[in-house]
Structures are given as structure tokens and as C-alpha cells.
C-alpha positions as CSV (number, residue, x, y, z in Angstrom):
1,M,-44.2,31.9,73.3
2,R,-40.8,30.8,74.7
3,N,-39.7,29.7,71.2
4,R,-40.9,32.9,69.6
5,G,-39.0,35.0,72.2
6,F,-35.8,32.9,71.6
7,A,-36.1,33.5,67.9
8,I,-36.6,37.2,68.5
9,G,-33.6,37.3,70.7
10,W,-31.3,35.8,68.2
11,G,-32.7,38.1,65.5
12,A,-31.8,41.1,67.6
13,L,-28.3,39.8,68.2
14,A,-27.8,39.2,64.4
15,S,-29.0,42.8,63.7
16,M,-26.6,44.2,66.2
17,A,-23.7,42.3,64.7
18,L,-24.5,43.5,61.2
19,A,-24.8,47.0,62.5
20,A,-21.5,46.8,64.2
21,G,-19.9,45.5,61.0
22,G,-21.4,48.3,59.1
23,V,-19.9,50.9,61.5
24,A,-16.5,49.2,61.3
25,C,-16.6,49.3,57.5
26,A,-17.7,52.9,57.5
27,Q,-14.7,53.8,59.7
28,S,-12.2,52.0,57.5
29,K,-10.7,53.3,54.2
30,P,-8.8,51.4,51.4
31,Q,-5.8,53.6,52.1
32,D,-5.6,52.2,55.7
33,T,-4.1,48.9,54.3
34,E,-1.9,50.5,51.6
35,V,1.9,50.3,52.1
36,W,4.0,52.8,50.2
37,T,7.5,52.5,51.6
38,P,10.2,51.2,51.4
39,V,10.0,51.2,47.6
40,P,11.4,48.0,46.0
41,P,14.5,48.6,43.9
42,V,14.1,48.5,40.1
43,V,15.7,45.5,38.5
44,T,15.8,45.1,34.7
45,P,15.2,41.5,33.7
46,G,17.5,39.8,31.2
47,T,16.6,40.1,27.6
48,A,16.3,36.4,27.0
49,P,15.4,33.4,29.2
50,G,18.2,32.7,31.6
51,A,20.0,36.0,30.9
52,A,21.4,37.9,33.9
53,P,19.2,40.7,35.3
54,S,20.7,44.2,35.8
55,D,21.7,43.6,39.5
56,A,23.4,40.2,39.0
57,I,27.0,39.4,39.5
58,V,28.1,37.4,36.5
59,L,30.3,34.5,37.6
60,F,30.9,33.1,34.1
61,D,30.1,34.9,30.9
62,G,31.8,32.4,28.5
63,K,35.0,34.4,28.2
64,D,37.3,33.6,31.2
65,L,37.5,32.2,34.7
66,S,38.5,35.5,36.4
67,E,35.7,35.0,39.0
68,W,37.0,31.6,40.0
69,V,40.1,30.1,41.8
70,S,41.4,26.7,42.6
71,V,40.1,25.3,45.9
72,R,43.5,23.6,46.5
73,D,45.7,26.7,46.6
74,K,43.6,29.7,45.4
75,S,45.6,29.8,42.2
76,P,43.8,30.7,39.0
77,A,41.1,28.1,38.1
78,G,42.5,25.7,35.5
79,W,39.4,24.4,33.8
80,Q,39.0,24.6,30.1
81,V,37.1,27.6,28.5
82,E,36.2,27.3,24.8
83,D,33.3,28.6,22.6
84,G,31.6,30.2,25.6
85,V,31.7,27.0,27.7
86,M,33.6,26.0,30.8
87,T,34.5,22.3,31.0
88,V,35.7,20.5,34.1
89,E,39.4,19.6,34.2
90,K,39.5,16.8,36.7
91,S,43.2,16.9,37.3
92,R,43.0,20.5,38.4
93,G,40.4,19.8,41.1
94,N,37.5,21.8,42.4
95,I,37.1,25.5,41.8
96,K,35.3,28.2,43.9
97,T,34.3,31.8,43.5
98,R,36.7,34.5,44.5
99,R,33.8,36.2,46.2
100,A,31.9,35.0,49.3
101,F,28.1,35.2,49.5
102,G,25.4,35.0,52.1
103,D,21.8,34.6,50.8
104,Y,21.4,34.6,47.1
105,Q,19.5,33.7,43.9
106,L,21.7,31.6,41.5
107,H,21.3,30.7,37.9
108,L,23.6,28.0,36.4
109,E,23.5,25.9,33.2
110,W,25.2,22.5,32.8
111,R,25.5,19.8,30.2
112,I,26.3,16.1,30.4
113,P,28.4,15.2,27.3
114,E,26.6,13.4,24.6
115,G,27.6,9.7,24.4
116,I,28.6,9.5,28.0
117,T,29.3,6.0,29.4
118,G,29.0,4.5,32.9
119,S,26.1,4.1,35.2
120,G,24.8,5.3,38.6
121,Q,27.2,7.7,40.3
122,Y,29.8,7.0,37.7
123,R,28.0,8.9,34.9
124,G,28.5,12.6,34.6
125,N,29.0,13.3,38.4
126,S,29.7,16.7,39.7
127,G,28.3,18.9,42.5
128,L,27.2,22.5,43.1
129,F,28.3,23.5,46.6
130,L,26.1,26.5,47.6
131,A,28.6,27.4,50.3
132,S,32.1,25.9,50.5
133,T,33.3,25.4,54.0
134,G,36.7,24.1,53.2
135,T,38.9,22.3,50.7
136,G,37.8,19.1,49.0
137,D,34.1,18.4,49.0
138,R,33.1,20.2,52.2
139,G,30.0,22.4,52.1
140,Y,26.3,22.2,51.2
141,E,25.8,20.4,48.0
142,I,23.1,20.1,45.3
143,Q,23.9,17.0,43.2
144,I,24.7,17.3,39.4
145,L,24.5,13.9,37.6
146,D,23.2,12.3,34.5
147,S,19.8,11.2,35.8
148,Y,18.3,10.6,32.4
149,Q,17.4,6.9,32.4
150,N,20.2,6.2,34.9
151,E,19.3,4.5,38.1
152,T,21.0,5.4,41.4
153,Y,20.0,6.1,45.0
154,V,17.3,8.9,44.9
155,N,19.0,11.2,47.4
156,G,22.0,11.2,45.0
157,Q,20.4,11.9,41.7
158,A,20.3,15.3,39.9
159,G,18.5,17.9,41.9
160,A,19.0,16.1,45.3
161,V,20.3,17.8,48.4
162,Y,23.0,15.2,48.4
163,K,22.4,12.4,50.9
164,Q,19.7,14.4,52.5
165,H,16.6,15.2,50.3
166,P,15.6,13.4,47.1
167,P,14.2,15.7,44.4
168,L,10.4,16.0,44.1
169,A,10.7,15.0,40.4
170,N,13.3,13.8,37.9
171,A,13.5,16.6,35.4
172,A,16.7,15.5,33.7
173,R,17.2,16.1,30.0
174,P,19.2,13.6,27.8
175,P,23.0,13.9,27.6
176,G,24.1,16.5,25.1
177,E,21.3,19.0,26.1
178,W,21.8,22.0,28.3
179,Q,20.1,21.9,31.7
180,T,19.3,24.7,34.1
181,Y,19.4,25.2,37.9
182,D,17.6,28.2,39.4
183,I,18.2,28.3,43.1
184,V,17.3,30.4,46.1
185,W,19.8,29.8,49.0
186,H,19.4,31.0,52.6
187,A,22.6,30.4,54.5
188,P,22.5,29.0,58.0
189,R,22.5,31.4,61.0
190,F,24.6,30.9,64.1
191,S,24.4,32.4,67.6
192,E,27.2,34.3,69.2
193,D,28.3,31.2,71.0
194,G,28.6,29.3,67.7
195,S,25.5,27.2,68.1
196,L,23.1,26.8,65.2
197,A,20.3,29.4,65.3
198,A,18.6,28.5,62.0
199,P,19.5,25.9,59.4
200,A,20.4,26.6,55.8
201,R,17.4,26.4,53.4
202,V,17.2,25.9,49.6
203,T,14.7,26.0,46.8
204,V,15.8,24.4,43.5
205,I,14.1,24.6,40.1
206,H,15.6,22.1,37.6
207,N,14.7,22.8,33.9
208,G,11.7,24.8,35.0
209,V,10.5,22.1,37.5
210,L,10.4,22.6,41.2
211,V,12.5,19.8,42.8
212,Q,13.4,21.2,46.2
213,D,10.8,23.4,48.0
214,D,12.4,25.5,50.7
215,V,13.9,22.4,52.4
216,A,16.3,22.6,55.4
217,F,19.9,21.2,55.3
218,T,20.5,19.0,58.3
219,G,24.2,19.9,58.0
220,E,27.1,19.9,55.7
221,T,27.3,17.3,53.0
222,V,29.0,14.0,53.9
223,F,29.5,10.9,51.8
224,I,29.5,8.5,54.8
225,G,27.5,9.0,58.0
226,K,25.0,11.7,59.1
227,P,25.4,15.4,58.2
228,E,25.9,18.0,60.9
229,Y,26.8,21.6,61.3
230,K,30.5,21.4,62.2
231,A,31.4,25.1,62.8
232,A,29.9,28.5,62.7
233,H,30.7,30.5,59.6
234,D,29.7,33.7,57.8
235,R,29.7,34.4,54.0
236,L,31.3,31.7,51.9
237,P,32.3,31.0,48.2
238,I,30.3,28.9,45.8
239,K,32.1,25.8,44.6
240,L,31.9,23.5,41.6
241,Q,33.2,19.9,41.9
242,A,35.6,18.1,39.7
243,H,34.4,14.6,40.6
244,G,36.8,11.7,40.3
245,D,34.6,9.3,38.5
246,P,36.0,8.0,35.2
247,S,33.2,9.3,32.9
248,A,33.7,12.3,30.5
249,P,33.7,15.7,32.2
250,I,30.6,17.9,32.2
251,S,30.4,21.5,31.1
252,F,28.9,24.8,32.4
253,R,27.8,28.1,31.0
254,N,25.9,31.3,31.9
255,I,26.4,31.4,35.7
256,W,25.2,34.5,37.6
257,V,24.1,35.3,41.2
258,R,21.9,38.0,42.8
259,E,22.6,38.7,46.4
260,L,19.5,38.8,48.6
261,P,19.0,40.7,51.9
262,P,18.9,38.4,54.9
263,R,15.6,37.2,56.1
264,S,14.1,39.3,58.9
């Protein structure tokens, strides 16, 4: 009799729970979980893969370098432009955008010259600095390098957050073929006293392959030693590196950026 009563007790509890659930469902409507505002802005996608969408700022359209200046002295950028392609002029140094940016989505295409020589870091080396904190090679860098059958340290190959995070995969194409970076960048946040409130974060897709998955920068890029956040800053330019290695210079085309609202 005790076992039977125990079973009856549990059955009653289960019936009560089902009844309560039924009442809750009866009191809820599909509309209770629908969100209607704010309405997302309409953005018209590009007409071809890699083409700029309607709200993008085109940083290089193959015609001129009007959106870029020399990092050394802010004079007009002195890299070569020919047949819709921008090629590094190493003697003229790094270049950066005239505009400064916070959070953004970036599309950039780059090409290692066919027949390139050298090995390791001396083979098509350049760098994409997502935010340039000063002259030279200061800032937050995604490595550009010929990583097709070219051995080097893994946190220095193409797609690496240089000297911080190796890529999740080696997605490099052979020299002579165009390659793509599609990047989402969230700039670091600083408190009023200048201390770091939130680190910079980046997602990188190399030739359609995810190679950095919302990883945090541990600081600005450095060649020797440990990275650190050296000083608080706001919006900054994007920078392309004219690396001093002796190999043939690389080329760029079709560069555009979409500014993103800050994360809440």
C-alpha cells in the first residue's frame, strides 16, 4: 500500500506540472517574443564576390591612392598603381589611410609575385595593421607572407596575429594567385584613467577559410619581447607595411571597409 500511494503521489505531481505548463502556454502568444524595432539598415551587397557593398568606404578602387598617405610624413602615398593594382614601393615606406576607424569589417586582396625567391620571413613579407598606433611598424598586425610551401614560425605565417596567435589553418594560395582577407576588427576599449577595459579582438577569413576566430590581442605587435597595450587611444588609421626583406614586392587590390557600431 505504501508503494502504491507513493506512485499515486508522483502521478499527481506530474499531472499538476503538465497542467501548469498548459496554462503558461495558453497565456503566451507568438507575438510576445517578436522584436520589430530598431529596423536594421538596408545594405545592398556587391554585384560580384568581393565587391564592395553599398555602405562601404572604398579605400582602393584600382585608380589612385587618394585614400592613403605616407606614414613617415603624411605626404601622398608613393606606391605604384598600374592596371588596377597597387604594388609596394619599399623605398617609400609604409602607408596608412587618411581616415581613422574604430570597429569595422574589412575586405582586402593581395598577391605574392609569381617566381618569388627567398624563404621563411624573407619571402613576400608584408603586414596589415588593423590600427596604426604610430610611425614604423607600431600597431595591431595580421601577417601577410608567402606561406605556400614555405616553412617559418607558425605565429608569423600568413593569417597569424603576428607573434601572438598562429592561424587555425594554412589557407595560402600559390604565388601569382590573388588571395583575400575578410576581417572583423573590434578596437580595444580604455577606461577614463587610460587603463585597458577590453582588449582588441579580431576574426580573420583567409581565402574563405576561418583562420582567426574572435581572438584577443594581448597588446600591440612587437618583433622582440612580449606585446602590451602601451597607451590609450581612440580611432586609428589602417596601415600597410613596406617590409624591408629583399624579396619582390607584393601587390594589393579591391580594398574596402564597413564601419560597425561599437559593441554594447
